[in-house]
C-alpha positions as CSV (number, residue, x, y, z in Angstrom):
1,X,-57.3,-1.3,-14.0
2,X,-59.3,-4.5,-13.6
3,X,-58.6,-6.8,-10.7
4,X,-57.8,-9.6,-13.1
5,X,-55.0,-7.5,-14.8
6,X,-51.5,-7.9,-13.2
7,X,-48.3,-5.8,-13.5
8,X,-46.9,-2.5,-12.6
9,X,-47.8,0.9,-13.8
10,X,-45.4,3.2,-15.6
11,X,-45.3,5.5,-12.6
12,X,-44.3,2.7,-10.3
13,X,-41.5,1.6,-12.6
14,X,-40.2,5.1,-13.0
15,X,-40.3,5.7,-9.2
16,X,-38.4,2.5,-8.6
17,X,-35.7,3.4,-11.1
18,X,-35.4,6.8,-9.6
19,X,-34.9,5.4,-6.1
20,X,-32.3,2.9,-7.4
21,X,-30.5,5.8,-9.3
22,X,-30.3,7.8,-6.1
23,X,-29.0,4.8,-4.1
24,X,-26.3,4.1,-6.7
25,X,-25.2,7.7,-6.9
26,X,-24.2,7.5,-3.3
27,X,-22.9,3.9,-3.3
28,X,-20.5,4.1,-6.3
29,X,-18.3,7.0,-5.0
30,X,-18.1,5.3,-1.6
31,X,-17.1,2.0,-3.2
32,X,-14.4,3.7,-5.3
33,X,-13.1,5.5,-2.2
34,X,-12.8,2.3,-0.3
35,X,-11.1,0.6,-3.2
36,X,-8.4,3.4,-3.3
37,X,-8.0,3.2,0.4
38,X,-7.4,-0.6,0.2
39,X,-4.8,0.0,-2.5
40,X,-2.9,2.5,-0.4
41,X,-3.0,0.2,2.7
42,X,-1.8,-2.9,0.7
43,X,1.0,-0.8,-0.8
44,X,2.1,0.4,2.6
45,X,1.9,-3.2,4.0
46,X,4.0,-4.5,1.2
47,X,6.6,-1.7,1.6
48,X,6.8,-2.5,5.3
49,X,7.5,-6.1,4.4
50,X,10.4,-5.1,2.1
51,X,11.6,-2.7,4.8
52,X,11.6,-5.4,7.5
53,X,13.2,-8.0,5.2
54,X,16.1,-5.7,4.3
55,X,16.6,-4.7,7.9
56,X,16.7,-8.4,9.0
57,X,19.2,-9.2,6.1
58,X,21.5,-6.3,7.1
59,X,21.2,-7.3,10.8
60,X,22.3,-10.9,10.0
61,X,25.3,-9.7,7.9
62,X,26.4,-7.4,10.7
63,X,28.6,-5.1,8.6
64,X,30.1,-7.8,6.4
65,X,28.0,-6.9,3.3
66,X,27.8,-3.7,1.3
67,X,27.5,-0.6,3.6
68,X,25.3,1.3,1.2
69,X,23.1,0.4,-1.6
70,X,19.8,0.5,-3.5
71,X,17.7,-2.2,-5.0
72,X,14.4,-2.1,-6.9
73,X,11.8,-4.7,-5.8
74,X,8.7,-5.5,-7.9
75,X,5.4,-5.6,-6.3
76,X,3.9,-9.1,-5.7
77,X,0.4,-7.7,-5.4
78,X,0.1,-4.9,-8.0
79,X,1.6,-5.5,-11.4
80,X,3.7,-2.6,-12.7
81,X,4.3,-1.1,-9.2
82,X,7.9,-1.2,-7.8
83,X,9.6,-0.2,-4.6
84,X,13.1,1.4,-4.2
85,X,14.8,0.0,-1.1
86,X,17.8,2.1,0.0
87,X,20.1,1.4,2.9
88,X,23.2,2.9,4.6
89,X,25.1,1.3,7.4
90,X,27.9,2.6,9.5
91,X,30.0,1.3,12.3
92,X,31.4,3.3,15.2
93,X,33.4,2.1,18.1
94,X,30.8,-0.5,19.4
95,X,27.7,0.7,17.6
96,X,26.4,-0.5,14.3
97,X,23.9,1.9,12.6
98,X,21.4,0.8,10.0
99,X,19.3,3.3,8.0
100,X,16.8,1.6,5.6
101,X,14.2,3.4,3.5
102,X,11.5,2.2,1.0
103,X,10.0,4.6,-1.6
104,X,7.2,4.0,-4.0
105,X,4.6,6.0,-6.1
106,X,0.9,5.6,-5.5
107,X,-1.7,5.4,-8.2
108,X,-2.2,9.1,-8.0
109,X,1.5,9.8,-8.5
110,X,2.2,10.8,-4.9
111,X,5.6,9.6,-3.6
112,X,5.4,7.7,-0.3
113,X,8.3,6.7,2.0
114,X,8.9,4.4,5.0
115,X,12.0,4.9,7.0
116,X,13.6,2.8,9.7
117,X,16.7,3.5,11.8
118,X,18.3,1.1,14.2
119,X,21.4,1.0,16.3
120,X,23.0,-2.1,17.6
121,X,25.7,-2.6,20.2
122,X,28.5,-5.0,19.4
123,X,31.4,-6.2,21.5
124,X,34.5,-6.9,19.5
């Protein structure tokens, strides 16, 4: 090759493409794993938000609303995903028990649950 000629040889181009291919073969699965982990964490965070909201609503009603129930909440983050919020309340002598659970299915079909039980003392 003369000094006046510029450019890359075929061997240099093939070597560069090979190195990029190897780098992408490690980067793409790692990226997809992080994306799936992000989806799981955001789903759990949204479920926790529904759990906390229903618990606060039941706490403010203090036994005046329905004692058991279910409701389906649509996801605000992921279209097509929904959460089943179930609750059961009971009252004993001076204790008010609340049992709230949120269920949802992940992308891979696995059923996930979050559960919260509280007890509150009331004077009548």
